[in-house]
C-alpha positions as a Python dict, from the first residue, in 0.01 Angstrom:
ca = {
    (1, 'M'): (0, 0, 0),
    (2, 'K'): (-359, -59, -105),
    (3, 'K'): (-510, -390, -1),
    (4, 'S'): (-597, -478, -362),
    (5, 'V'): (-300, -420, -590),
    (6, 'F'): (-421, -567, -919),
    (7, 'S'): (-776, -579, -1052),
    (8, 'F'): (-725, -918, -1207),
    (9, 'T'): (-678, -1283, -1105),
    (10, 'I'): (-328, -1406, -1167),
    (11, 'A'): (-264, -1772, -1223),
    (12, 'A'): (-34, -1901, -951),
    (13, 'T'): (313, -1785, -1033),
    (14, 'V'): (585, -2039, -1062),
    (15, 'G'): (894, -2016, -852),
    (16, 'L'): (1218, -1982, -1041),
    (17, 'S'): (1530, -2162, -949),
    (18, 'L'): (1902, -2159, -928),
    (19, 'F'): (2135, -1904, -1082),
    (20, 'A'): (2500, -1899, -1180),
    (21, 'G'): (2717, -1841, -878),
    (22, 'S'): (2484, -2001, -621),
    (23, 'A'): (2666, -2174, -341),
    (24, 'A'): (2443, -2480, -327),
    (25, 'V'): (2156, -2625, -525),
    (26, 'S'): (1887, -2857, -382),
    (27, 'E'): (1750, -3152, -569),
    (28, 'A'): (1408, -2979, -582),
    (29, 'A'): (1560, -2716, -810),
    (30, 'S'): (1710, -2956, -1059),
    (31, 'I'): (1673, -2909, -1433),
    (32, 'S'): (1397, -3170, -1435),
    (33, 'D'): (1204, -2984, -1168),
    (34, 'L'): (1255, -2656, -1350),
    (35, 'K'): (1124, -2806, -1674),
    (36, 'D'): (823, -2941, -1488),
    (37, 'K'): (757, -2594, -1355),
    (38, 'Q'): (814, -2447, -1702),
    (39, 'N'): (557, -2687, -1844),
    (40, 'E'): (320, -2589, -1569),
    (41, 'I'): (358, -2223, -1662),
    (42, 'H'): (321, -2307, -2031),
    (43, 'N'): (-6, -2489, -1962),
    (44, 'K'): (-128, -2197, -1758),
    (45, 'R'): (-39, -1961, -2041),
    (46, 'S'): (-228, -2183, -2286),
    (47, 'N'): (-532, -2174, -2059),
    (48, 'L'): (-488, -1801, -2027),
    (49, 'K'): (-480, -1760, -2405),
    (50, 'S'): (-807, -1950, -2421),
    (51, 'N'): (-949, -1721, -2153),
    (52, 'I'): (-818, -1419, -2345),
    (53, 'N'): (-990, -1544, -2661),
    (54, 'D'): (-1313, -1587, -2465),
    (55, 'A'): (-1265, -1239, -2321),
    (56, 'N'): (-1204, -1097, -2669),
    (57, 'T'): (-1528, -1255, -2784),
    (58, 'K'): (-1709, -1097, -2490),
    (59, 'I'): (-1539, -764, -2562),
    (60, 'N'): (-1651, -781, -2925),
    (61, 'N'): (-2004, -859, -2811),
    (62, 'L'): (-1989, -566, -2573),
    (63, 'H'): (-1866, -343, -2854),
    (64, 'G'): (-2162, -458, -3062),
    (65, 'Q'): (-2397, -382, -2775),
    (66, 'Q'): (-2236, -42, -2734),
    (67, 'A'): (-2289, 27, -3104),
    (68, 'N'): (-2655, -68, -3065),
    (69, 'V'): (-2687, 157, -2762),
    (70, 'K'): (-2527, 446, -2951),
    (71, 'S'): (-2762, 385, -3243),
    (72, 'E'): (-3056, 390, -3003),
    (73, 'M'): (-2927, 711, -2848),
    (74, 'K'): (-2907, 864, -3196),
    (75, 'R'): (-3265, 757, -3265),
    (76, 'L'): (-3376, 910, -2936),
    (77, 'D'): (-3201, 1235, -3023),
    (78, 'F'): (-3393, 1257, -3350),
    (79, 'A'): (-3716, 1159, -3174),
    (80, 'I'): (-3666, 1431, -2915),
    (81, 'G'): (-3600, 1686, -3189),
    (82, 'D'): (-3913, 1578, -3376),
    (83, 'T'): (-4119, 1595, -3056),
    (84, 'N'): (-3994, 1944, -2984),
    (85, 'A'): (-4091, 2050, -3338),
    (86, 'K'): (-4441, 1912, -3283),
    (87, 'I'): (-4464, 2093, -2953),
    (88, 'R'): (-4376, 2419, -3124),
    (89, 'E'): (-4637, 2346, -3393),
    (90, 'K'): (-4907, 2274, -3134),
    (91, 'T'): (-4815, 2588, -2944),
    (92, 'A'): (-4861, 2794, -3262),
    (93, 'K'): (-5199, 2632, -3330),
    (94, 'I'): (-5311, 2698, -2975),
    (95, 'S'): (-5221, 3062, -3014),
    (96, 'E'): (-5407, 3079, -3348),
    (97, 'T'): (-5715, 2909, -3205),
    (98, 'Q'): (-5717, 3138, -2908),
    (99, 'G'): (-5718, 3433, -3149),
    (100, 'K'): (-6018, 3290, -3333),
    (101, 'I'): (-6197, 3238, -3005),
    (102, 'N'): (-6138, 3600, -2913),
    (103, 'Q'): (-6274, 3708, -3254),
    (104, 'L'): (-6585, 3490, -3216),
    (105, 'Q'): (-6648, 3631, -2876),
    (106, 'G'): (-6651, 3981, -3034),
    (107, 'E'): (-6895, 3872, -3308),
    (108, 'I'): (-7121, 3708, -3054),
    (109, 'K'): (-7130, 4030, -2860),
    (110, 'V'): (-7248, 4220, -3174),
    (111, 'I'): (-7517, 3959, -3245),
    (112, 'V'): (-7642, 3972, -2890),
    (113, 'E'): (-7668, 4352, -2907),
    (114, 'R'): (-7857, 4331, -3242),
    (115, 'M'): (-8099, 4074, -3101),
    (116, 'E'): (-8162, 4288, -2798),
    (117, 'K'): (-8255, 4585, -3021),
    (118, 'R'): (-8494, 4375, -3232),
    (119, 'N'): (-8647, 4219, -2927),
    (120, 'N'): (-8709, 4564, -2787),
    (121, 'L'): (-8873, 4672, -3117),
    (122, 'L'): (-9098, 4366, -3121),
    (123, 'K'): (-9191, 4424, -2762),
    (124, 'E'): (-9281, 4784, -2846),
    (125, 'R'): (-9511, 4670, -3132),
    (126, 'A'): (-9670, 4415, -2906),
    (127, 'R'): (-9753, 4686, -2656),
    (128, 'N'): (-9902, 4897, -2933),
    (129, 'Y'): (-10119, 4605, -3047),
    (130, 'Q'): (-10240, 4558, -2694),
    (131, 'E'): (-10317, 4929, -2655),
    (132, 'T'): (-10497, 4967, -2993),
    (133, 'G'): (-10650, 4622, -3014),
    (134, 'G'): (-10395, 4462, -3245),
    (135, 'M'): (-10555, 4306, -3558),
    (136, 'I'): (-10890, 4479, -3487),
    (137, 'N'): (-10712, 4808, -3548),
    (138, 'Y'): (-10595, 4678, -3891),
    (139, 'I'): (-10962, 4596, -3981),
    (140, 'D'): (-11070, 4946, -3881),
    (141, 'V'): (-10802, 5078, -4113),
    (142, 'L'): (-10937, 4870, -4403),
    (143, 'M'): (-11304, 4949, -4334),
    (144, 'G'): (-11232, 5316, -4325),
    (145, 'A'): (-11148, 5314, -4695),
    (146, 'K'): (-11336, 5579, -4898),
    (147, 'S'): (-11312, 5389, -5224),
    (148, 'F'): (-11197, 5059, -5363),
    (149, 'S'): (-10871, 5215, -5466),
    (150, 'D'): (-10828, 5351, -5115),
    (151, 'F'): (-10908, 5003, -4981),
    (152, 'I'): (-10637, 4848, -5196),
    (153, 'D'): (-10386, 5105, -5081),
    (154, 'R'): (-10481, 5048, -4719),
    (155, 'A'): (-10463, 4668, -4764),
    (156, 'N'): (-10115, 4696, -4920),
    (157, 'A'): (-10000, 4917, -4633),
    (158, 'V'): (-10131, 4673, -4374),
    (159, 'A'): (-9965, 4381, -4560),
    (160, 'M'): (-9633, 4567, -4569),
    (161, 'I'): (-9654, 4639, -4197),
    (162, 'M'): (-9735, 4277, -4118),
    (163, 'E'): (-9461, 4159, -4356),
    (164, 'A'): (-9215, 4387, -4180),
    (165, 'D'): (-9316, 4239, -3851),
    (166, 'Q'): (-9268, 3887, -3994),
    (167, 'E'): (-8924, 3988, -4128),
    (168, 'L'): (-8824, 4109, -3787),
    (169, 'L'): (-8931, 3774, -3644),
    (170, 'K'): (-8736, 3585, -3914),
    (171, 'Q'): (-8427, 3795, -3854),
    (172, 'A'): (-8460, 3730, -3484),
    (173, 'D'): (-8481, 3355, -3553),
    (174, 'A'): (-8183, 3373, -3794),
    (175, 'D'): (-7976, 3567, -3544),
    (176, 'K'): (-8070, 3319, -3278),
    (177, 'K'): (-7960, 3028, -3499),
    (178, 'E'): (-7642, 3210, -3597),
    (179, 'L'): (-7568, 3267, -3231),
    (180, 'E'): (-7623, 2901, -3155),
    (181, 'D'): (-7394, 2802, -3446),
    (182, 'K'): (-7128, 3045, -3328),
    (183, 'R'): (-7150, 2912, -2978),
    (184, 'A'): (-7130, 2552, -3105),
    (185, 'K'): (-6821, 2643, -3306),
    (186, 'V'): (-6664, 2815, -3008),
    (187, 'E'): (-6737, 2512, -2791),
    (188, 'K'): (-6587, 2286, -3058),
    (189, 'D'): (-6280, 2506, -3083),
    (190, 'L'): (-6246, 2505, -2706),
    (191, 'T'): (-6274, 2126, -2702),
    (192, 'S'): (-6011, 2103, -2978),
    (193, 'L'): (-5790, 2339, -2780),
    (194, 'Q'): (-5826, 2126, -2470),
    (195, 'E'): (-5739, 1814, -2670),
    (196, 'M'): (-5432, 1984, -2816),
    (197, 'K'): (-5324, 2090, -2469),
    (198, 'S'): (-5373, 1734, -2345),
    (199, 'E'): (-5172, 1602, -2639),
    (200, 'L'): (-4901, 1855, -2566),
    (201, 'E'): (-4885, 1741, -2206),
    (202, 'Q'): (-4856, 1379, -2321),
    (203, 'M'): (-4575, 1475, -2558),
    (204, 'N'): (-4393, 1642, -2272),
    (205, 'K'): (-4432, 1327, -2065),
    (206, 'R'): (-4299, 1114, -2347),
    (207, 'L'): (-4014, 1357, -2397),
    (208, 'S'): (-3921, 1336, -2030),
    (209, 'S'): (-3941, 958, -2047),
    (210, 'Q'): (-3719, 950, -2354),
    (211, 'R'): (-3463, 1172, -2191),
    (212, 'A'): (-3462, 956, -1879),
    (213, 'E'): (-3415, 648, -2096),
    (214, 'K'): (-3133, 819, -2281),
    (215, 'N'): (-2955, 893, -1954),
    (216, 'K'): (-3010, 534, -1844),
    (217, 'L'): (-2863, 399, -2167),
    (218, 'L'): (-2571, 638, -2142),
    (219, 'S'): (-2497, 521, -1786),
    (220, 'K'): (-2506, 158, -1901),
    (221, 'L'): (-2272, 241, -2187),
    (222, 'V'): (-2021, 409, -1955),
    (223, 'L'): (-2037, 115, -1713),
    (224, 'K'): (-1991, -142, -1988),
    (225, 'E'): (-1698, 49, -2135),
    (226, 'K'): (-1536, 57, -1792),
    (227, 'E'): (-1588, -317, -1749),
    (228, 'V'): (-1443, -385, -2094),
    (229, 'H'): (-1131, -179, -2028),
    (230, 'E'): (-1079, -328, -1682),
    (231, 'G'): (-1124, -681, -1810),
    (232, 'K'): (-889, -624, -2101),
    (233, 'L'): (-626, -469, -1874),
    (234, 'A'): (-658, -762, -1633),
    (235, 'L'): (-599, -1019, -1906),
    (236, 'E'): (-308, -827, -2055),
    (237, 'E'): (-135, -786, -1719),
    (238, 'E'): (-191, -1150, -1630),
    (239, 'G'): (-45, -1253, -1963),
    (240, 'Q'): (258, -1031, -1906),
    (241, 'I'): (314, -1186, -1562),
    (242, 'L'): (303, -1540, -1702),
    (243, 'A'): (519, -1451, -2001),
    (244, 'G'): (777, -1297, -1769),
    (245, 'Q'): (778, -1605, -1549),
    (246, 'E'): (818, -1843, -1840),
    (247, 'A'): (1107, -1640, -1976),
    (248, 'A'): (1265, -1624, -1632),
    (249, 'I'): (1243, -1998, -1575),
    (250, 'Q'): (1398, -2062, -1917),
    (251, 'K'): (1693, -1853, -1803),
    (252, 'A'): (1703, -2046, -1480),
    (253, 'I'): (1725, -2374, -1674),
    (254, 'Q'): (2013, -2240, -1883),
    (255, 'L'): (2191, -2117, -1573),
    (256, 'E'): (2151, -2451, -1405),
    (257, 'K'): (2301, -2625, -1708),
    (258, 'E'): (2595, -2387, -1694),
    (259, 'R'): (2627, -2447, -1320),
    (260, 'Q'): (2641, -2821, -1368),
    (261, 'A'): (2895, -2783, -1652),
    (262, 'A'): (3118, -2553, -1450),
    (263, 'A'): (3020, -2607, -1084),
    (264, 'A'): (3355, -2512, -942),
    (265, 'A'): (3382, -2186, -1135),
    (266, 'A'): (3022, -2090, -1057),
    (267, 'A'): (3072, -2161, -687),
    (268, 'A'): (3380, -1939, -684),
    (269, 'A'): (3191, -1659, -858),
    (270, 'A'): (2903, -1687, -608),
    (271, 'K'): (3138, -1629, -316),
    (272, 'A'): (3241, -1288, -445),
    (273, 'P'): (2939, -1091, -565),
    (274, 'T'): (3005, -733, -678),
    (275, 'P'): (2704, -512, -604),
    (276, 'S'): (2653, -172, -761),
    (277, 'S'): (2584, 129, -545),
    (278, 'G'): (2442, 333, -834),
    (279, 'G'): (2641, 647, -739),
    (280, 'G'): (2478, 967, -619),
    (281, 'S'): (2454, 1090, -261),
    (282, 'G'): (2282, 772, -132),
    (283, 'K'): (2466, 463, -16),
    (284, 'A'): (2372, 101, -69),
    (285, 'P'): (2343, -112, 246),
    (286, 'A'): (2630, -345, 328),
    (287, 'I'): (2579, -696, 194),
    (288, 'S'): (2518, -927, 487),
    (289, 'G'): (2605, -1295, 510),
    (290, 'G'): (2342, -1563, 467),
    (291, 'T'): (2075, -1595, 205),
    (292, 'F'): (1916, -1250, 224),
    (293, 'T'): (2055, -901, 258),
    (294, 'R'): (1893, -570, 347),
    (295, 'P'): (1729, -418, 33),
    (296, 'A'): (1786, -51, 126),
    (297, 'A'): (1950, 172, 382),
    (298, 'G'): (1714, 357, 617),
    (299, 'V'): (1479, 309, 909),
    (300, 'I'): (1172, 87, 940),
    (301, 'S'): (881, 331, 925),
    (302, 'S'): (603, 74, 910),
    (303, 'G'): (607, -297, 983),
    (304, 'F'): (418, -604, 874),
    (305, 'G'): (53, -626, 990),
    (306, 'T'): (-227, -388, 1073),
    (307, 'R'): (-154, -18, 1113),
    (308, 'P'): (-407, 142, 1351),
    (309, 'G'): (-486, 501, 1267),
    (310, 'F'): (-332, 484, 920),
    (311, 'R'): (-605, 320, 714),
    (312, 'P'): (-856, 142, 940),
    (313, 'G'): (-887, -227, 861),
    (314, 'E'): (-597, -231, 616),
    (315, 'F'): (-333, -500, 649),
    (316, 'H'): (22, -404, 558),
    (317, 'Y'): (180, -698, 376),
    (318, 'G'): (537, -575, 393),
    (319, 'A'): (784, -354, 571),
    (320, 'D'): (857, 7, 480),
    (321, 'I'): (1214, 139, 486),
    (322, 'A'): (1231, 518, 485),
    (323, 'N'): (1527, 736, 394),
    (324, 'H'): (1504, 1106, 308),
    (325, 'A'): (1844, 1131, 140),
    (326, 'S'): (1862, 1146, -239),
    (327, 'N'): (1952, 865, -478),
    (328, 'I'): (1913, 585, -222),
    (329, 'P'): (1997, 257, -401),
    (330, 'I'): (1755, -36, -386),
    (331, 'V'): (1928, -375, -409),
    (332, 'A'): (1812, -732, -464),
    (333, 'A'): (1759, -908, -132),
    (334, 'A'): (1889, -1238, -278),
    (335, 'D'): (1998, -1402, -603),
    (336, 'G'): (1705, -1433, -839),
    (337, 'V'): (1534, -1361, -1169),
    (338, 'V'): (1316, -1056, -1229),
    (339, 'I'): (960, -1173, -1292),
    (340, 'R'): (834, -828, -1377),
    (341, 'S'): (962, -470, -1376),
    (342, 'Y'): (691, -211, -1449),
    (343, 'Y'): (480, 80, -1319),
    (344, 'S'): (169, -4, -1114),
    (345, 'N'): (-98, 245, -1012),
    (346, 'S'): (-67, 128, -652),
    (347, 'Y'): (294, 2, -627),
    (348, 'G'): (433, 277, -851),
    (349, 'N'): (768, 172, -1002),
    (350, 'C'): (802, -184, -877),
    (351, 'I'): (1001, -502, -936),
    (352, 'F'): (906, -865, -863),
    (353, 'I'): (1195, -1110, -816),
    (354, 'S'): (1170, -1489, -780),
    (355, 'H'): (1430, -1677, -569),
    (356, 'S'): (1495, -2046, -518),
    (357, 'I'): (1665, -2110, -187),
    (358, 'N'): (1740, -2465, -76),
    (359, 'G'): (1445, -2594, -274),
    (360, 'Q'): (1203, -2328, -142),
    (361, 'V'): (1066, -2062, -374),
    (362, 'Y'): (1045, -1705, -241),
    (363, 'T'): (920, -1392, -414),
    (364, 'T'): (1028, -1041, -316),
    (365, 'V'): (855, -717, -414),
    (366, 'Y'): (1016, -372, -424),
    (367, 'A'): (768, -84, -461),
    (368, 'H'): (737, 297, -487),
    (369, 'M'): (1081, 335, -646),
    (370, 'E'): (1178, 652, -828),
    (371, 'A'): (1347, 451, -1100),
    (372, 'R'): (1403, 89, -1208),
    (373, 'I'): (1734, -17, -1361),
    (374, 'V'): (1665, -385, -1436),
    (375, 'G'): (1401, -524, -1668),
    (376, 'N'): (1187, -833, -1708),
    (377, 'G'): (1386, -1158, -1705),
    (378, 'A'): (1706, -1002, -1571),
    (379, 'V'): (1927, -1228, -1356),
    (380, 'V'): (2027, -1040, -1041),
    (381, 'K'): (2273, -1111, -760),
    (382, 'K'): (2223, -1047, -391),
    (383, 'G'): (2314, -685, -322),
    (384, 'Q'): (2297, -581, -689),
    (385, 'Q'): (2127, -244, -740),
    (386, 'I'): (1791, -273, -912),
    (387, 'G'): (1646, 76, -858),
    (388, 'I'): (1639, 404, -665),
    (389, 'M'): (1415, 479, -367),
    (390, 'G'): (1123, 713, -437),
    (391, 'S'): (756, 785, -368),
    (392, 'T'): (563, 674, -676),
    (393, 'G'): (218, 518, -695),
    (394, 'D'): (7, 507, -380),
    (395, 'S'): (275, 650, -155),
    (396, 'T'): (306, 931, 100),
    (397, 'G'): (676, 1005, 129),
    (398, 'Q'): (1000, 854, 5),
    (399, 'H'): (1041, 493, 117),
    (400, 'L'): (1077, 136, -5),
    (401, 'H'): (779, -94, 42),
    (402, 'F'): (935, -442, 65),
    (403, 'E'): (739, -768, 59),
    (404, 'L'): (852, -1126, 112),
    (405, 'H'): (634, -1418, -2),
    (406, 'R'): (699, -1784, 74),
    (407, 'G'): (610, -1923, -268),
    (408, 'Q'): (452, -1731, -554),
    (409, 'W'): (299, -1385, -536),
    (410, 'V'): (-81, -1404, -558),
    (411, 'P'): (-337, -1121, -565),
    (412, 'D'): (-470, -1180, -213),
    (413, 'R'): (-109, -1209, -90),
    (414, 'H'): (-187, -1500, 140),
    (415, 'N'): (173, -1617, 90),
    (416, 'A'): (312, -1292, 235),
    (417, 'I'): (524, -1337, 549),
    (418, 'N'): (687, -1096, 789),
    (419, 'P'): (1035, -1030, 647),
    (420, 'V'): (1170, -937, 991),
    (421, 'G'): (1382, -1226, 1120),
    (422, 'I'): (1434, -1366, 770),
    (423, 'V'): (1573, -1062, 592),
    (424, 'P'): (1814, -852, 798),
    (425, 'L'): (1614, -530, 819),
}
């Protein structure tokens, strides 16, 4: 068995009392005492209902928080999609800008080549001026005119040559300015490209941050959902335990009234219990004298206490009875009322029975059964079949895990006692 059987805190269970056919009844188990215990359970159920209402409020709040988280996750999904669209847009612009840069670089190359040719032409003229005397040569041309008409023609020719030289200089200046403008534009485009790349990198960082936040929110949502389900299950199981106990004690009160009304007949019936073997190939154990009888036929495969080598540090709160035959009956160890009959993840098919013996309340637990044949609130007799041995829940092989508690069953099982010496195992 696992050390922790239930994930919830159970209010202290109330011991149930006498049943029809009991041989003797102590004063502690009188109708008055049973009613006191019933009232105690009722008060605990009322407190539990209040706790359940508080838990429901918390659950509703958690559901609201979950809805907010899901809404935030939806917003993040849209934000991530929008960011990706912007990234694609920036990538396209970067590609377009890079194309323009490549085109400008080609134009700049043409301008540079044109400037080099003009510079070479100007340099050639300058050399000619130096070799022929520059402007002095132009004066000789003018003075060599044969007539006024020839002078005018020569003057116009000189002016055209000088104007051509000036045009070359202007074109050189214009090309130079155009080159500077082109370079400025290229530098601006490069700066814009760098800014877009930087923005893209920032978007990627934000995207990564958003995704990390989304994962964080999702983890919180999963954790909160788990807590909600566990808390709800705990409250429901606790309520079922208390409801079963209250119903059982009500039966015990009725049985006690019947016992007092017909004490002689009930005493006679108690002396001759008729257990059921359940049929099949298995046999029920013989009913022993005394208060308790053996709950199943078989051998003790594990006793009460620590079990070195099995699960280190685990305490075994009961005794295991193993039997590999089929259809082995499980019987009630004593007269009692079934507190709960259900399937537990750890106990498997299990039954809790409350007994009142000479004023002392005992609780027995029967776990890992293949089948249960009595339900909540059933009145059972010592030796009566309540189930069939199996290997359900947290079990490794067919056996009965049997627990005996002096008093109520509680989650930490501090009331568990070694059944050996009390129950004939």
